[in-house]
C-alpha positions in Angstrom: -36.3 205.5 190.0 -34.7 202.5 188.3 -31.7 200.8 190.0 -28.1 201.1 188.7 -27.1 199.0 185.8 -26.8 195.4 187.0 -23.6 193.3 186.7 -25.0 191.0 184.0 -25.0 194.0 181.6 -21.4 194.8 182.1 -19.1 192.9 179.7 -15.8 193.3 177.8 -16.3 194.5 174.2 -14.0 191.7 173.1 -10.8 191.6 171.1 -9.3 195.0 170.5 -7.5 193.7 167.4 -10.7 192.5 165.8 -12.4 195.8 166.5 -9.4 197.8 165.3 -9.3 195.9 162.0 -12.9 196.6 161.2 -12.7 200.2 162.3 -9.7 200.8 160.1 -11.4 199.3 157.0 -14.6 201.2 157.4 -12.9 204.5 158.2 -10.7 204.2 155.1 -13.8 203.8 153.0 -15.9 206.3 154.8 -18.7 203.8 155.3 -20.6 203.0 158.5 -21.6 200.0 160.6 -24.5 200.0 163.2 -22.0 198.0 165.3 -19.9 201.2 165.8 -22.6 203.9 165.4 -24.8 202.2 167.9 -21.8 201.2 170.1 -23.1 197.6 170.3 -21.6 195.7 173.3 -21.3 192.5 171.1 -19.3 194.0 168.3 -16.0 192.3 169.2 -17.7 188.9 169.4 -19.5 189.3 166.1 -16.4 190.5 164.3 -14.5 187.5 165.6 -17.3 185.3 164.2 -17.0 186.9 160.8 -20.3 188.8 160.9 -21.0 192.6 160.8 -23.9 194.9 160.2 -23.4 197.7 157.7 -25.3 201.0 158.1 -26.2 202.2 154.6 -27.0 205.7 153.3 -25.0 207.7 155.8 -25.0 208.1 159.6 -28.0 210.5 159.9 -31.6 209.3 160.2 -34.7 211.3 159.2 -36.7 209.8 162.0 -36.2 210.5 165.7 -36.8 207.4 167.7 -36.2 208.1 171.4 -34.1 205.0 172.1 -31.6 205.1 169.3 -28.0 206.1 169.3 -27.8 207.0 165.6 -27.7 210.7 164.8 -30.9 212.4 163.7 -31.5 215.2 161.2 -33.8 216.5 158.4 -30.9 217.1 156.0 -28.8 213.9 155.7 -25.7 213.7 153.5 -26.1 213.0 149.8 -25.7 209.3 148.9 -22.2 208.2 148.2 -22.5 206.6 144.8 -19.6 204.3 145.6 -21.0 203.0 148.9 -22.4 199.7 147.6 -19.0 198.8 146.1 -17.1 200.0 149.2 -19.3 197.8 151.4 -18.7 194.8 149.0 -15.0 195.4 149.2 -15.1 195.6 153.0 -17.0 192.3 153.2 -14.3 190.7 151.0 -11.4 192.2 153.0 -12.9 191.1 156.3 -13.8 187.6 155.0 -17.3 187.9 156.3 -19.5 184.9 156.0 -22.8 186.6 157.0 -23.6 190.2 156.5 -26.5 192.3 157.8 -27.4 195.4 155.8 -29.4 198.0 157.7 -29.9 201.7 157.1 -31.0 205.0 158.6 -34.5 206.0 157.5 -34.2 208.2 154.4 -37.6 209.8 153.9 -35.9 212.4 151.6 -35.2 209.7 148.9 -38.0 208.8 146.4 -37.9 205.1 147.1 -36.5 205.7 150.7 -33.5 203.6 149.8 -35.0 200.3 148.7 -33.1 200.3 145.5 -29.9 201.1 147.4 -30.3 197.9 149.5 -30.8 195.9 146.3 -27.8 197.4 144.6 -25.6 196.8 147.7 -26.7 193.2 147.8 -25.8 192.9 144.1 -22.3 194.3 144.6 -21.6 192.1 147.6 -22.5 189.0 145.7 -20.3 190.0 142.8 -17.2 189.8 145.1 -18.5 187.5 147.7 -20.8 184.9 146.2 -20.8 182.6 149.2 -21.7 185.4 151.7 -25.2 185.3 153.1 -27.0 188.6 153.3 -29.7 189.6 155.8 -31.5 192.9 155.6 -32.9 195.0 158.5 -35.0 197.7 156.9 -37.1 200.7 157.8 -40.8 200.5 157.2 -40.6 202.4 153.8 -43.7 204.3 154.7 -44.4 207.8 153.3 -43.9 210.0 150.3 -46.3 210.8 147.5 -46.6 209.6 143.9 -49.5 210.3 141.6 -51.9 207.4 141.3 -50.2 205.5 144.2 -51.5 205.0 147.7 -49.0 205.0 150.6 -49.7 201.3 151.0 -48.9 200.6 147.3 -45.7 202.6 147.5 -44.6 200.7 150.6 -45.2 197.4 148.9 -43.3 198.4 145.8 -40.3 199.3 148.0 -40.4 196.1 150.0 -40.8 194.1 146.8 -37.6 195.6 145.4 -35.7 194.1 148.3 -37.6 190.8 148.3 -36.7 190.3 144.6 -33.1 190.6 145.6 -33.7 187.4 147.7 -32.1 188.2 151.1 -31.3 185.3 153.4 -33.5 186.9 156.0 -35.8 190.0 156.1 -35.8 191.8 159.5 -37.9 194.7 160.6 -38.0 195.4 164.3 -41.2 196.1 166.2 -38.9 197.3 169.1 -41.6 197.6 171.8 -45.2 196.7 172.8 -48.2 198.4 171.2 -48.9 200.7 174.2 -45.4 202.2 174.1 -44.9 202.7 170.4 -45.6 206.5 170.3 -43.1 207.5 173.0 -40.4 205.0 171.9 -40.8 204.9 168.1 -41.6 208.4 166.8 -42.6 208.2 163.2 -43.3 204.4 163.3 -46.4 202.4 164.1 -47.1 199.0 165.5 -49.5 197.8 162.8 -47.3 199.2 160.1 -44.4 197.0 161.3 -46.6 194.0 161.3 -47.6 194.9 157.7 -44.0 195.0 156.5 -43.5 191.4 157.8 -46.8 190.3 156.3 -45.9 191.8 152.9 -42.6 190.0 152.8 -44.3 186.6 153.5 -47.0 187.3 150.9 -44.4 188.2 148.2 -42.1 185.3 149.0 -43.0 182.8 151.7 -39.6 181.1 151.5 -37.7 184.2 152.9 -37.4 183.9 156.7 -38.8 187.0 158.5 -37.5 188.4 161.8 -38.3 191.1 164.3 -36.9 192.3 167.6 -38.0 193.7 171.0 -36.2 195.8 173.5 -37.3 195.4 177.1 -37.1 198.1 179.8 -39.5 200.8 178.6 -42.2 199.9 181.1 -43.8 197.0 179.3 -45.4 194.1 181.2 -44.7 190.4 180.5 -48.2 190.0 179.3 -47.7 192.8 176.8 -44.5 191.2 175.5 -46.3 187.8 175.1 -49.1 189.6 173.2 -46.5 191.2 170.9 -44.9 187.8 170.2 -48.4 186.4 169.4 -49.0 189.3 167.0 -45.6 188.6 165.2 -46.5 184.9 164.9 -49.9 185.9 163.4 -48.1 187.4 160.4 -45.9 184.3 160.2 -42.7 186.0 161.6 -40.1 183.2 161.9 -37.4 184.6 164.1 -37.3 186.9 167.1 -34.7 188.7 169.2 -35.4 190.0 172.7 -32.9 192.2 174.6 -32.5 194.8 177.3 -32.8 198.5 176.4 -29.7 200.4 177.6 -29.9 204.2 177.6 -27.3 205.6 175.3 -27.2 209.1 176.9 -29.2 211.4 179.2 -31.0 212.7 176.1 -32.6 209.3 175.5 -35.5 207.6 177.2 -34.6 206.4 180.7 -34.6 202.7 181.6 -37.8 201.8 183.5 -36.6 198.3 184.4 -33.7 196.0 184.0 -35.2 192.6 183.3 -33.4 189.6 184.9 -31.6 187.0 182.7 -34.1 184.4 184.1 -37.0 186.5 182.8 -35.4 186.6 179.3 -34.9 182.9 179.4 -38.6 182.4 180.3 -39.7 184.6 177.4 -37.4 182.8 175.0 -39.0 179.5 176.0 -42.4 181.0 175.4 -41.4 182.3 172.0 -40.1 178.8 171.0 -43.3 177.2 172.1 -45.2 179.7 169.9 -43.3 178.4 166.9 -40.5 180.8 166.3 -37.8 178.9 164.5 -34.9 181.1 165.8 -35.0 182.8 169.2 -32.4 184.9 170.9 -33.5 186.2 174.3 -31.0 187.6 176.8 -30.1 191.0 178.2 -27.3 191.8 175.7 -29.0 190.4 172.6 -29.4 192.8 169.7 -31.1 192.5 166.3 -28.1 191.0 164.6 -26.7 189.0 167.4 -25.7 185.5 166.1 -27.7 186.4 163.0 -26.0 183.8 160.8 -26.6 180.9 163.2 -29.5 178.5 163.1 -31.0 177.0 166.2 
């Protein structure tokens, strides 16, 4: 049985006033952030640095990953036609310099929300032309269309977002190859690598990014192998953090990795050629997203 949560994972969530301001704005507009839905421990710090991660297309995901705090369901809410504009207004009111757009998986929508990402980016830029926009997308796999293979549909959806020219395109691999099935239900290791490869093929100038959570029972050798696989598809940036069990209904933590181990893995990632590395227990996908090394 894994030991109790170590002291290095206990931290203040930051300024109550910063959190309250964001919560008030998003609640008034009935929009969502992964910062709040996922109860991120860094949200106060990120808000203070004028960054936030908006969760598009509602709070209910059609996939059922065993690590994730976001609600799951096969009948998500209909899209709010005003959401892209509401997000843009929130970015303006909060004075955000760097925004990350992510979403639940919406397998119930024909393009799985790719066009929604692009439209939200357009609306943000109308009101906030200086704000940089990073995307953290699902894999866009699935659905049927006459005369189109699943691979072709996936590429079409990714291309929709690439054409909108994000500052960075993120798609998380989450865990090592051996643990994909129990951790990422509905996702696949090779499919994630394919997303990152497609982005680079369509526009090599867009930085790509992926993230790993440690604590599911992976070995250091498996983590290094995963980093190598990411570099093989020219992934530029990587985040490595500790998985923290959101509730008893989620996968238990198998190991709490020590901060020194995270530092060692971060150094290995830098030596592999990743241009932007964040590796520490409390690192999450969007942590310090707007910063360069």
